[in-house]
Backbone as a chain_set.jsonl record, in Angstrom:
{"seq": "MALSQDDLQAIATIMDAKLDPVKMEIAEMKTEITGMKTEITGMKTEITGIKTEITGMKTDITGIKSEIT", "coords": {"N": [[-38.842, -42.166, -24.004], [-39.556, -39.159, -22.647], [-38.52, -35.769, -22.845], [-37.844, -33.587, -20.161], [-39.112, -30.377, -19.067], [-37.001, -28.902, -18.025], [-34.848, -30.185, -19.279], [-35.353, -29.528, -21.949], [-35.102, -26.766, -21.772], [-32.405, -26.547, -21.104], [-31.246, -27.568, -23.434], [-32.075, -25.625, -25.247], [-30.682, -23.414, -24.261], [-28.029, -24.197, -24.716], [-28.067, -24.373, -27.518], [-28.625, -21.708, -28.182], [-26.277, -20.499, -27.264], [-24.443, -21.64, -29.009], [-25.339, -20.6, -31.408], [-25.009, -17.866, -31.198], [-22.42, -16.76, -32.092], [-22.742, -17.112, -34.863], [-24.973, -15.546, -35.382], [-23.875, -13.048, -34.776], [-21.918, -12.827, -36.781], [-23.549, -12.763, -39.049], [-24.888, -10.354, -38.604], [-22.696, -8.603, -38.807], [-22.012, -9.024, -41.49], [-24.298, -8.029, -42.722], [-24.018, -5.342, -42.091], [-21.665, -4.762, -43.486], [-22.561, -5.228, -46.1], [-24.459, -3.225, -46.347], [-22.747, -1.036, -46.271], [-21.335, -1.496, -48.659], [-23.397, -1.188, -50.493], [-23.872, 1.521, -50.202], [-21.431, 2.548, -51.138], [-21.568, 1.659, -53.803], [-23.762, 3.104, -54.708], [-22.667, 5.657, -54.542], [-20.655, 5.378, -56.488], [-22.226, 5.02, -58.755], [-23.339, 7.546, -58.953], [-21.033, 9.05, -59.443], [-20.29, 7.932, -61.924], [-22.433, 8.725, -63.477], [-21.95, 11.471, -63.471], [-19.497, 11.504, -64.838], [-20.315, 10.53, -67.319], [-21.902, 12.659, -68.114], [-19.96, 14.66, -68.318], [-18.433, 13.581, -70.422], [-20.297, 13.635, -72.478], [-20.541, 16.394, -72.716], [-17.927, 16.988, -73.573], [-17.94, 15.701, -76.042], [-19.759, 17.277, -77.374], [-18.332, 19.686, -77.377], [-16.132, 18.909, -78.953], [-17.425, 18.33, -81.348], [-18.269, 20.91, -81.975], [-15.789, 22.177, -82.308], [-14.842, 20.756, -84.493], [-16.635, 21.648, -86.389], [-15.913, 24.311, -86.564], [-13.37, 24.118, -87.632], [-13.735, 23.0, -90.14]], "CA": [[-38.566, -41.331, -22.874], [-39.813, -37.756, -22.963], [-37.626, -34.801, -22.212], [-38.521, -32.702, -19.212], [-39.027, -28.952, -19.384], [-35.625, -28.497, -17.699], [-33.994, -30.707, -20.352], [-35.591, -28.706, -23.134], [-34.527, -25.444, -21.51], [-30.953, -26.703, -21.188], [-30.927, -27.716, -24.863], [-32.269, -24.304, -25.856], [-29.576, -22.567, -23.815], [-26.837, -24.639, -25.443], [-28.236, -23.99, -28.922], [-28.464, -20.253, -28.266], [-24.859, -20.201, -27.101], [-23.758, -22.054, -30.24], [-25.793, -19.765, -32.526], [-24.64, -16.46, -31.015], [-21.374, -16.313, -33.03], [-23.293, -17.076, -36.219], [-25.824, -14.351, -35.432], [-22.993, -11.88, -34.815], [-21.318, -12.756, -38.113], [-24.596, -12.337, -39.983], [-25.088, -8.926, -38.37], [-21.541, -7.917, -39.381], [-22.123, -9.097, -42.95], [-25.345, -7.098, -43.128], [-23.438, -4.001, -42.009], [-20.746, -4.627, -44.613], [-23.357, -5.144, -47.33], [-25.026, -1.875, -46.368], [-21.646, -0.158, -46.669], [-21.058, -1.701, -50.084], [-24.499, -0.573, -51.248], [-23.628, 2.963, -50.18], [-20.326, 2.8, -52.059], [-22.05, 1.453, -55.173], [-24.598, 4.258, -55.032], [-21.731, 6.757, -54.807], [-20.007, 5.133, -57.778], [-23.215, 5.287, -59.807], [-23.433, 9.004, -59.075], [-19.812, 9.484, -60.119], [-20.353, 7.492, -63.321], [-23.384, 9.617, -64.147], [-21.227, 12.734, -63.679], [-18.5, 11.289, -65.893], [-21.054, 10.446, -68.583], [-22.302, 14.031, -68.451], [-18.752, 15.348, -68.783], [-18.076, 13.039, -71.741], [-21.259, 14.191, -73.431], [-20.131, 17.782, -72.929], [-16.716, 16.984, -74.389], [-18.333, 15.34, -77.408], [-20.372, 18.481, -77.94], [-17.237, 20.621, -77.637], [-15.349, 18.396, -80.099], [-18.233, 18.549, -82.553], [-18.195, 22.349, -82.267], [-14.437, 22.468, -82.82], [-14.779, 20.201, -85.868], [-17.413, 22.542, -87.264], [-15.14, 25.54, -86.764], [-12.211, 23.808, -88.446], [-14.12, 22.697, -91.539]], "C": [[-38.692, -39.873, -23.284], [-38.83, -36.862, -22.219], [-38.434, -33.903, -21.279], [-38.366, -31.249, -19.671], [-37.608, -28.439, -19.101], [-34.643, -28.969, -18.773], [-34.114, -29.841, -21.606], [-34.98, -27.321, -22.974], [-33.0, -25.492, -21.608], [-30.502, -26.826, -22.638], [-31.035, -26.369, -25.561], [-31.121, -23.366, -25.491], [-28.292, -22.918, -24.559], [-26.913, -24.206, -26.904], [-28.056, -22.49, -29.102], [-26.998, -19.866, -28.168], [-24.078, -20.548, -28.369], [-24.114, -21.139, -31.411], [-25.364, -18.306, -32.4], [-23.513, -16.003, -31.942], [-21.877, -16.203, -34.467], [-24.159, -15.83, -36.39], [-24.976, -13.09, -35.525], [-22.35, -11.724, -36.188], [-22.318, -12.28, -39.151], [-24.843, -10.844, -39.837], [-23.937, -8.116, -38.965], [-21.611, -7.909, -40.906], [-23.193, -8.137, -43.457], [-24.82, -5.667, -43.11], [-22.495, -3.767, -43.184], [-21.497, -4.484, -45.931], [-23.978, -3.758, -47.454], [-23.962, -0.872, -46.794], [-21.325, -0.273, -48.146], [-22.148, -1.076, -50.943], [-24.303, 0.932, -51.318], [-22.512, 3.333, -51.145], [-20.773, 2.671, -53.508], [-22.922, 2.623, -55.61], [-23.725, 5.466, -55.343], [-21.051, 6.611, -56.155], [-20.96, 5.409, -58.928], [-23.345, 6.781, -60.038], [-22.21, 9.551, -59.804], [-19.834, 9.13, -61.598], [-21.31, 8.381, -64.105], [-22.724, 10.959, -64.443], [-20.214, 12.615, -64.797], [-19.184, 11.22, -67.255], [-21.465, 11.842, -69.052], [-21.102, 14.812, -68.988], [-18.355, 14.883, -70.182], [-19.012, 13.58, -72.803], [-20.914, 15.641, -73.752], [-18.894, 17.879, -73.807], [-17.027, 16.647, -75.839], [-18.937, 16.549, -78.113], [-19.296, 19.503, -78.291], [-16.434, 20.196, -78.856], [-16.132, 18.589, -81.39], [-18.186, 20.021, -82.955], [-16.844, 22.717, -82.844], [-14.293, 21.94, -84.231], [-15.504, 21.126, -86.841], [-16.63, 23.811, -87.571], [-13.968, 25.298, -87.699], [-12.605, 23.602, -89.907], [-14.863, 23.807, -92.186]], "O": [[-37.988, -39.418, -24.186], [-38.381, -37.173, -21.115], [-39.562, -33.517, -21.584], [-37.573, -30.951, -20.565], [-37.079, -27.629, -19.862], [-33.717, -28.243, -19.135], [-33.119, -29.475, -22.231], [-34.412, -26.769, -23.916], [-32.382, -24.571, -22.141], [-29.485, -26.249, -23.024], [-30.18, -26.015, -26.373], [-30.645, -22.608, -26.336], [-27.554, -22.029, -24.983], [-25.927, -23.724, -27.461], [-27.413, -22.045, -30.053], [-26.531, -19.0, -28.908], [-23.158, -19.827, -28.753], [-23.294, -20.923, -32.304], [-25.355, -17.581, -33.395], [-23.635, -14.933, -32.539], [-21.478, -15.298, -35.201], [-24.086, -15.146, -37.411], [-25.313, -12.166, -36.266], [-22.249, -10.611, -36.703], [-21.98, -11.487, -40.029], [-24.992, -10.141, -40.836], [-24.165, -7.063, -39.561], [-21.302, -6.9, -41.539], [-23.019, -7.503, -44.498], [-25.132, -4.873, -43.996], [-22.52, -2.704, -43.804], [-21.099, -3.694, -46.788], [-24.016, -3.186, -48.543], [-24.235, 0.035, -47.581], [-21.072, 0.73, -48.813], [-21.865, -0.503, -51.995], [-24.535, 1.55, -52.357], [-22.623, 4.311, -51.884], [-20.397, 3.487, -54.35], [-22.83, 3.081, -56.749], [-23.998, 6.211, -56.284], [-20.884, 7.589, -56.884], [-20.563, 5.962, -59.954], [-23.449, 7.234, -61.178], [-22.333, 10.412, -60.676], [-19.439, 9.94, -62.436], [-21.039, 8.746, -65.249], [-22.907, 11.524, -65.521], [-20.082, 13.524, -65.617], [-18.69, 11.785, -68.23], [-21.382, 12.16, -70.238], [-21.21, 15.532, -69.981], [-17.982, 15.696, -71.028], [-18.58, 13.941, -73.898], [-20.983, 16.068, -74.905], [-18.812, 18.743, -74.68], [-16.452, 17.232, -76.756], [-18.665, 16.809, -79.285], [-19.332, 20.113, -79.359], [-16.093, 21.026, -79.698], [-15.563, 18.97, -82.413], [-18.076, 20.342, -84.138], [-16.773, 23.503, -83.789], [-13.692, 22.596, -85.082], [-15.05, 21.354, -87.962], [-16.672, 24.326, -88.689], [-13.607, 26.18, -88.478], [-11.866, 23.997, -90.809], [-15.248, 23.697, -93.35]]}, "num_chains": 1, "name": "protein.A"}
């Protein structure tokens, strides 16, 4: 027994209704992931700044050691 076009359309409508919450959750997760990527990029920038500061401190400490000895 073949399904009529109306049957197929009804099935498609039901499936779309069932999938809408899943689609919304996926969209929300994508937004959250984008936010996390932005935060990670910010953290990388901060870490780079901290590394630069540490390098500067090492240079200062080396200079102080030279002055002391």
